[in-house]
N, C-alpha and C positions, 0 to 999 in steps of 0.2 A: 376548472383546473383541478380541483378532487378529485372527481370522477376520472378524469384522464390520466392522471396520475395513479389511481387504482388501478384502471384497466392493464398499465404500463406494469407494473409490477407484477401483476398476476400473471401477464404474457412470460414476465422473464423469468419467474419462479416455476412456472408450469412447463418450460422449457427443455426439450433434454438433453441440451447441453449443458444445464445449469446443472440436471442430474447427474450428470457426467463428473463435472465439477466437484460436487458433493463426494462421488464415489475416490477421486482423486485426492484429494481431502482428506477423506478418512485415510487413505493405505499412506500418504505423507506421514500424518501425526501417529501412525503408529509405528511405523517402520523408522521414521528419525532417532526418536530416543531408543528404542529397543538396540537398534543399529550401534548407535553411539554407547552403550553400556555393553554390548558385548565387544567392542574394541578396544573398550577399556579395561574391559575382565580379566587380560593379561595382565595387567597392573596390578593385579591383586587387592585394590583398594575396598575397603568397606563402603558401601553408598553413603554412609550417613557423615564418612570424612572425606569423600571424594572432593566434595564442594570449595574444603579448605586448600586443597593438594592440585586437583585439576580444575580452570576456569570452566568446568563445563556444571551449569544448575538448569534445575526446572525453571527458574526465574529468565534465566538467558536464552535455553529454548525458546520460551514463550515469546519473546519479543522479537528473536529472531526470526520467528514464524511470519512475521509482517514485512519482512524485509522483499523491499520488489526485486533485488536479486537474488531472493531465494527462490527453490525449484516451485513452491507452489504459488509464492507471491508473483511469479512472473505468468503463471499460467492464468491465474485469474482474471487480469483486465485482459488477456486474449480471449477466453471465451466469453466475457461479457461482451467485449467489443462485438462480437459475432454477433451473439444475439440482437446484440441493439440496432445493430446495419441492417437486421432481415425487417425491421420498419421501411427503409429506403429501397431493398432488392426487391420486397413484395409488394411496394406500393401502398403503404399501409398509410403512410405519411399524408399522401395525396386524399386519401378516403379523411383522416382525423381533420384536414383541411377542409373539406366538402361537406362535412361535419359540424361547421361552425366553430372548430378550435383555432385559435390565432395561433400566428406560428412564434412567438416567443412562447407560449403555453405550452407548445409542443416541444420546442427544445428544452425547456427546464423542466419539464415532466423526463425527457430523456437523460438529464443529467441528473437529477435525482434517482429515479430510477436506477441507473446506473451505479451512482453513491453507495445507495441501500441495499443492492446486491452484491457488489463489491464487498464492502466492508462486512455484510449478513456471513459471506462464504470464509472470508479470513478469518473475522473473528473466530465464527465453529472451529475450524480448523487449528487454531492457536488454544483454544480452550480444551478444545480434547488432545492438543500436544501438551500442555500442562498438565491434564490428570492422569496422562500416561506419565510422565518426566516424574511427576512427584511420588510415583511407585518407584522409581529407580534411582532420584537422586535427590538431593536436599533441595529445597526449595531457592534458599541462598545460604551463602557459610554463614551469617550472623543471623540469631533468632526472630524472627517475624513479630512486629509490632503494629500496633493502631495505625502510626505513621507510613508504615509500609503498605497497607492500604490502601490508606489514600493516595501515595505514589503509585500504587498499581493501577487505581482509577484513572487519575490523573493521565496516567500515560496510554491508558488505552483512548481517552478523548483526544491524544494529540493524533494518536495514529489513524482514528476516525476523519480529522483534519485532513492528514494526509492524501487517504486514500477517496477522502472529496475531491482534493484536488488531483489525482489521477482518474478520476471520474470525470473531471472536467475537460482534461486532455481526450480521454475518449469520446466523449461527446462532440467535441470539436472538430476530431476526427472523422467521427461518422458524418458529421454533417456537412464536413467541406470535401471528402473524399465520394462518401453515398456508397461506398464499395469495403465490404469489411477485409480484403485482401490487403488493398494499398492504406489504410487505417491501422491496421497490424504490424505491415512492415512500417509506416512512419512512426508508430510507437516503439518499435523493437529498436529502431534507430537513434531514438530520443534516449530510451534508457542505456543502449551502448556508449553513446556520446557523453551521457553524463556518467555513467561508471567509469569511461576512461578518463575524464577529466576528475574525477574522486581521486581514483588510483594515483594520479600525478601531483595530484594535491597532496595524498597523505605520505608520498613520496617525499617529495620537497620539503613538507612541515620534518619529517624525519633527517634529510640532508642538511638544512638551514639552522646556522645555530643561531638564537634570539637576537644574542647579545652582540653578534657582528653585526649583522642584518635585518633590524628590526621591521622596518619597512616590508620588505620583503615577506618574513614572517606572516606579518599581518595580514599582508595580502592573500597569501596561500591559505593560511587558517580561514578568514572571511570564505572564499570559495568554498572551501571544504564545509563549513558548517550550513552554508544556505543549499549546498546540492540535497536535495528533498529524496531523490532517488538513492544517493548513498546515507542517507543519515543516521548517524549510528549512535545520537545522543539520548535516546527517548529507550527507556528500560536498562539505562549503564549504571545507574549509580541510587541513589535511598532518598534522593532531593533533587530537587529545581533551583539552579538561583534565577533572580528575574532576568540577567542575560541568556541563560539556557533557554526561557520562555520565548523572550524574543526573537530567538535563533530559529526556534522550531516553531511558533505561529506565524511569524511575519512572512515567510518566503512562501508557503504554502497560501494562505489568504490574500496575498499581492496577487502571485502567478494565478492564480485560480479563477483570482474576480476579472484580470486581464484576460485570461482565456475565454471565461463565459460569456464575458461581452464580445469576444472576438467571435465565438462562435454565435450569439444571437446578430450580429451583423452580418456574416456569411450565409447563415441560415435565411434572414429577412430577404438578402439578395438574390438566393438559389432559384434556378429554372428547377422544377420539378417535374418538369413532363417527360 
């Protein structure tokens, strides 16, 4: 299993598409903060005071870099899915089975390598975005403390769990479709539906008065907070409540476990001829 995983990781990171992904990530990391600063330059605000007047900080740019509806956040799963699906289109899966690897090992290796590749790409992009942003904006309006460092690291861990869930979806789609085109279309469809539901939930929460219709408000609030693809809870504050942690962790862990188990079941039954 370890050797299989090493082989898959080397294959993913050496793929030319991953190099393309890195170039795109660097371009977005440089482009977004600089363009944002240029657009705000007309306001004639000092960068040191901007965080207190305009809701744009290096911190917000860093965590928005992880957004699945963001430019790079959408590109990462698509290109990694194409790389992973090459195992099926090139017949590598059959060779792995012939070499004595079990199907569950092959699928789990596919899932883990996808998780590592996606999160490595998105984290490198986010850190570079942060490095450029802190030169142009304050990190946050308030002074940075030791608790902010803990919040930062915990938030990055939460983002890693979210991307593990995304990788479980792409691994499932690769095993089910065996075709990168179909897998990508299905992933984009899932993202679009989740985004639409998230937009409707946000609008409903703005229109509903909790005191007048508490049940409806709670239902839409629940749907909004478990929507992983439009999750805005990570990195938006300076601490997490127990409720926040549960809403952040349970959806990706539960849905991810279901997706992985479903992928294992389908892959074990799949005809690879």
